[in-house]
C-alpha positions in Angstrom: 90.7 55.3 44.9 89.1 58.2 46.4 89.3 58.9 50.2 86.1 57.7 52.0 84.1 60.9 53.7 85.3 61.8 57.2 84.3 64.2 59.5 87.8 64.3 60.6 91.0 65.9 58.6 93.0 63.5 56.6 96.5 65.0 57.2 98.9 62.1 57.7 101.2 60.3 55.2 103.0 57.0 55.1 105.9 58.5 57.0 103.5 59.9 59.7 101.6 56.7 59.9 104.9 54.7 60.6 105.9 57.1 63.1 102.7 57.2 65.1 102.9 53.5 65.3 106.6 53.4 66.3 105.7 56.1 69.0 103.1 54.1 70.6 105.4 50.7 70.2 109.0 52.2 71.3 107.7 53.8 74.2 107.2 52.8 77.8 106.7 49.4 76.7 110.3 48.4 76.3 111.3 50.5 79.2 108.7 48.9 81.2 107.6 45.3 80.1 111.0 43.6 80.1 111.5 43.6 84.2 108.1 41.3 84.3 109.0 39.2 81.7 112.3 38.4 82.9 110.6 37.7 86.0 108.3 35.3 84.2 110.5 33.7 81.8 114.4 34.4 83.0 116.4 34.6 79.9 113.8 32.7 78.0 112.1 36.2 77.8 114.1 36.3 74.4 111.8 33.2 73.1 109.0 34.8 74.6 109.7 38.1 72.3 110.0 36.1 69.1 106.8 34.6 69.9 105.0 38.0 70.8 106.7 38.9 67.4 105.1 36.6 65.4 101.8 36.9 66.7 102.2 40.4 66.5 102.7 40.3 63.0 100.0 37.8 62.1 97.6 40.3 63.9 99.1 43.2 62.0 98.2 41.6 58.5 94.9 41.3 59.6 94.5 44.8 61.0 96.2 46.4 57.9 93.9 44.5 55.2 90.8 45.5 57.5 91.9 48.9 57.8 92.5 48.9 54.2 88.9 48.2 53.4 87.2 50.2 56.2 89.4 53.1 56.8 87.5 54.7 59.8 88.0 55.6 63.5 87.5 52.9 65.7 89.7 50.0 64.4 88.3 46.6 65.2 85.2 48.2 66.8 84.2 49.0 63.2 85.5 45.8 61.6 84.1 43.4 64.2 80.5 45.2 63.8 80.8 44.9 60.0 82.1 41.5 59.5 80.9 39.6 63.0 77.9 41.6 64.4 77.0 44.3 67.0 78.2 42.3 70.0 81.6 41.4 68.6 82.3 45.3 67.6 81.1 46.4 70.8 83.1 43.8 72.6 86.4 44.6 70.9 85.9 48.3 71.1 85.2 47.9 75.1 88.2 45.7 75.6 90.5 48.3 73.7 89.1 51.2 75.4 89.4 49.7 79.1 92.9 48.0 77.7 94.3 50.6 76.5 93.4 52.9 79.0 95.1 50.7 81.5 98.1 50.8 78.9 98.1 54.9 79.2 98.2 54.5 83.1 101.5 52.1 82.5 102.9 54.5 80.4 102.3 57.4 82.8 103.4 55.8 85.6 106.6 54.6 83.8 107.2 58.2 83.0 107.2 59.0 86.7 109.4 55.9 87.9 112.3 57.1 85.1 111.7 61.1 85.7 110.6 61.6 89.0 111.2 58.3 91.2 110.2 60.4 94.2 106.9 61.1 93.2 106.0 59.0 90.3 102.4 59.1 90.2 102.4 63.2 90.4 104.8 63.2 87.5 102.9 60.7 85.4 99.4 62.8 86.1 101.5 65.9 84.7 102.4 64.1 81.8 98.7 63.0 80.7 97.7 66.5 81.0 100.3 67.7 78.8 99.9 65.4 76.0 96.2 65.6 76.0 96.9 69.5 75.9 99.0 68.6 72.6 96.7 66.2 71.3 93.9 68.7 71.4 95.6 71.2 69.0 95.2 68.6 66.3 96.3 65.5 64.7 99.3 67.1 62.7 100.8 68.6 65.7 100.7 65.0 67.6 102.5 63.5 64.2 105.2 66.3 64.5 105.7 65.6 68.2 106.0 62.0 67.7 108.5 62.3 65.2 110.6 64.2 67.7 110.2 61.8 70.7 110.9 58.6 68.5 114.0 60.3 67.4 115.1 61.0 70.9 114.2 57.5 72.2 116.3 55.7 69.5 119.2 57.7 70.3 118.5 56.6 74.4 118.1 52.9 73.1 121.1 53.2 71.5 122.9 54.3 74.4 121.4 51.6 76.4 122.9 49.1 74.1 126.4 50.7 73.9 126.5 50.8 77.9 125.5 47.2 78.3 128.0 46.2 75.8 130.6 48.3 76.7 130.3 48.6 80.1 132.5 45.5 80.8 129.9 44.0 83.0 128.7 41.1 80.1 128.5 37.7 80.9 127.7 34.8 78.5 126.0 32.9 81.5 123.4 35.7 81.8 121.9 34.3 78.6 122.1 30.8 79.4 119.1 28.8 80.9 116.5 29.8 78.3 114.3 26.8 79.4 114.6 27.1 83.1 111.1 28.5 83.6 109.5 26.2 81.0 106.9 26.7 78.3 104.5 28.5 80.4 106.8 31.0 81.7 108.0 31.7 78.4 104.1 32.1 77.0 103.5 34.3 80.0 106.3 36.3 79.0 105.2 36.8 75.3 102.0 37.8 76.4 103.6 40.7 78.5 105.7 41.6 76.0 102.9 41.5 73.2 101.7 44.7 75.3 105.1 46.2 73.7 103.8 45.5 70.0 100.0 46.4 70.4 101.0 50.0 69.5 100.7 49.3 65.6 96.9 49.3 66.0 97.1 53.2 66.5 97.9 53.1 62.9 94.3 51.6 62.0 92.6 53.7 64.7 93.8 56.7 62.9 92.2 55.6 59.5 90.1 58.6 59.0 93.0 61.0 59.6 95.6 59.2 56.8 95.8 60.2 53.2 95.1 57.3 50.7 94.6 55.1 53.6 93.9 51.7 51.6 97.6 52.2 50.2 99.0 53.7 53.3 97.8 51.5 56.0 99.1 48.2 54.8 102.6 49.4 54.2 102.9 51.5 57.5 101.5 48.8 59.8 104.5 45.8 59.0 107.0 48.6 58.5 106.6 49.9 62.0 106.1 46.6 63.5 109.3 44.9 61.7 111.7 48.3 62.8 110.2 47.7 66.4 111.0 44.1 66.3 114.6 44.6 65.6 115.1 47.4 68.0 113.5 45.6 71.0 115.7 42.3 70.1 118.9 44.4 70.4 117.8 46.2 73.7 116.7 43.0 75.4 119.5 40.6 74.4 122.2 43.3 75.4 120.5 43.9 78.8 120.6 40.3 79.8 123.9 40.1 78.6 124.7 42.8 81.0 123.1 42.2 84.2 121.2 38.9 83.9 117.4 38.3 84.2 117.2 38.5 87.9 118.2 42.1 88.1 116.0 42.7 85.2 113.1 41.4 87.1 113.7 43.3 90.3 114.5 46.6 88.8 111.8 49.4 89.0 113.7 51.0 86.1 115.2 48.1 84.2 116.9 49.5 81.5 118.5 51.9 83.8 119.6 49.3 86.0 121.5 47.5 82.9 123.1 51.0 82.0 124.3 51.3 85.6 125.8 48.1 86.5 128.7 48.7 84.2 131.5 51.2 83.8 129.4 53.6 81.5 127.2 54.2 84.1 127.6 58.0 83.8 125.1 57.3 80.7 122.1 56.3 83.1 120.8 59.8 83.8 120.5 60.1 79.9 118.9 56.9 79.8 116.5 57.9 82.4 115.6 61.3 80.1 115.1 59.1 77.1 112.8 56.7 79.1 110.8 59.6 80.4 110.5 60.9 76.8 109.7 57.6 75.2 106.9 57.4 77.9 105.6 60.8 76.9 105.6 59.8 73.3 103.7 56.6 73.8 101.0 58.8 75.8 100.8 61.2 72.8 100.0 58.6 70.3 97.9 56.4 72.5 95.7 59.3 73.8 94.8 59.8 70.1 94.4 56.2 69.4 92.0 55.4 72.1 90.0 58.7 71.8 89.1 57.5 68.3 88.0 54.4 69.1 85.8 56.2 72.0 84.7 58.6 69.4 83.5 56.1 66.8 81.8 54.0 69.5 80.0 57.2 70.8 79.0 58.1 67.1 77.2 54.7 67.0 75.3 55.3 70.4 77.5 52.5 72.1 79.1 55.2 74.5 77.6 58.3 75.6 76.7 60.7 72.8 78.6 63.9 73.9 81.9 61.8 72.9 81.1 62.2 69.4 81.9 65.8 69.2 84.4 67.0 67.1 86.1 70.4 67.4 85.6 72.8 65.0 88.7 74.0 64.5 91.2 71.4 65.3 88.9 68.6 63.6 89.7 66.4 66.7 87.2 64.6 69.2 88.0 66.7 72.0 85.4 65.5 74.4 86.6 61.9 73.8 90.3 62.9 74.4 89.2 64.7 77.6 87.2 61.8 78.9 90.1 59.2 78.1 92.8 61.7 79.9 90.3 61.9 83.0 90.0 58.0 83.1 93.7 57.6 82.8 94.3 60.4 86.0 92.3 58.1 88.0 94.1 55.1 87.2 97.5 56.2 87.7 96.4 57.5 91.0 95.2 54.2 92.2 97.3 51.3 90.4 100.8 50.3 90.0 102.7 49.6 87.1 103.2 45.7 87.4 99.6 45.0 88.2 97.9 46.8 85.3 100.6 45.5 82.9 99.1 41.8 82.7 95.4 43.2 82.7 96.2 45.7 79.9 97.7 42.7 78.0 94.7 40.4 78.4 92.4 43.0 77.1 94.4 43.8 74.1 95.0 40.2 73.2 91.0 39.7 73.3 90.8 42.6 70.9 93.1 41.3 68.6 91.5 37.7 68.6 88.4 39.7 67.4 90.4 41.3 64.5 91.8 37.9 63.2 88.4 36.4 63.5 87.0 39.4 61.3 89.9 39.2 58.9 89.1 35.2 58.4 85.8 36.3 56.9 87.2 38.3 54.0 86.9 37.0 50.5 90.0 36.4 48.1 89.6 39.3 46.6 89.5 41.4 49.8 92.5 39.7 51.3 96.1 41.4 51.2 97.8 38.4 53.0 97.1 34.5 53.1 94.3 33.8 55.6 96.0 31.2 57.6 98.0 34.1 59.3 94.4 35.2 60.4 94.0 31.7 62.1 97.5 31.7 63.6 96.7 35.3 64.8 93.8 34.3 66.7 95.1 30.9 67.9 98.1 33.0 69.0 96.1 35.8 71.0 93.8 33.3 72.7 96.7 31.3 74.0 98.8 34.1 75.1 95.9 35.8 77.0 95.0 32.4 78.8 98.9 31.9 80.0 98.9 35.4 81.6 99.0 35.6 85.2 95.5 34.0 86.5 94.8 37.4 88.4 95.4 39.7 85.1 93.1 37.2 83.3 90.4 37.3 85.7 90.6 40.7 86.1 90.2 41.3 82.3 87.4 38.8 82.2 85.4 40.9 84.9 86.2 44.5 83.1 85.1 42.9 79.9 81.7 41.5 81.0 81.5 45.0 83.3 80.7 46.5 80.0 79.5 43.7 77.9 76.3 42.5 79.9 74.8 46.0 80.4 75.1 46.6 76.7 73.3 43.5 75.8 70.4 44.3 78.8 70.2 47.6 76.9 70.2 45.9 73.5 67.3 43.7 74.6 65.0 46.4 76.1 65.5 48.6 73.0 64.9 46.2 70.1 65.1 48.9 67.7 69.0 49.3 68.4 71.2 48.1 65.8 72.3 44.7 66.1 
């Protein structure tokens, strides 16, 4: 099958696509989300991790088959428009842009918390500036940098596991009491941990820059997700075993706290460096993904047209990337990590609910996985969204409405607009 036409450059192969997904998932997420998840569910966060993994797998199958059918920048913004109508597409795109902008701020703040605890906001802003500069030089530079960061992060996480197990501080009681916080606590932790898995959508949003997308994307998304689930399970279980859920819940840098608690605490500075690299890697991949959805929405007139520009040399949506970076810098300056984490999860879960609803409409000939997975993904995404902390859900609904209602008014005043 020939590649569909694109204004961007198709330079990414299967390995590159998997690495972009891993760079988005194995980043700030594992270093930041485990603390709030432990606060919500105690050691039951391990059940929450499994629930989040199942929902993420269902969503991944929906994303993969839609991306193979519509290999364009924009992800579910495009799928929703094509399968469910303009309103669904815009709602998903808006939810993705605002939710993932919040995710970017989480990554930047996590970078600051591990790299420069004395001035985390300043360090986070500096990281946003640097990764945006790398992205502006072209998608192949982004992919190469992501390979390096993922490799370094895997080494750091390996040290976390080794220090947690070998530090002489493990206690089997730390893994007990999985049901003490109840079903709602477990589901809340799953919603927060889902934030950690959502990076596989970066592969779909880079559809215009992937070679042979109909073949590559359905392979890359499940592979990246499966690898991430195994890594997260190992890191979470050993951190719990070493220090218990209470310490993880209270710590600003949970995995550094797990490493520091045992006799191998000399590795803590290395883990902090690894966490900083992980957060920078997530920023690198996420700026690319969010800017592509922004670019796609601008091309359709749903966001300002100036964000539709493509750099003549590097073939990247440079104005969209700069705009995303500017929004993230504002969020880093004004918000804190834990408050924005739940809001980000809510918006992203809304996005995937639309993804699954879009995949439900595919014909048997277009499907790569059973239709039941799309239904389970939709139910799971909706359930996790409504069991997040009420403040997160209400903030998410308010921000979604702030984008959707003015858009509907503009559509009503301009009947000639595409619907």
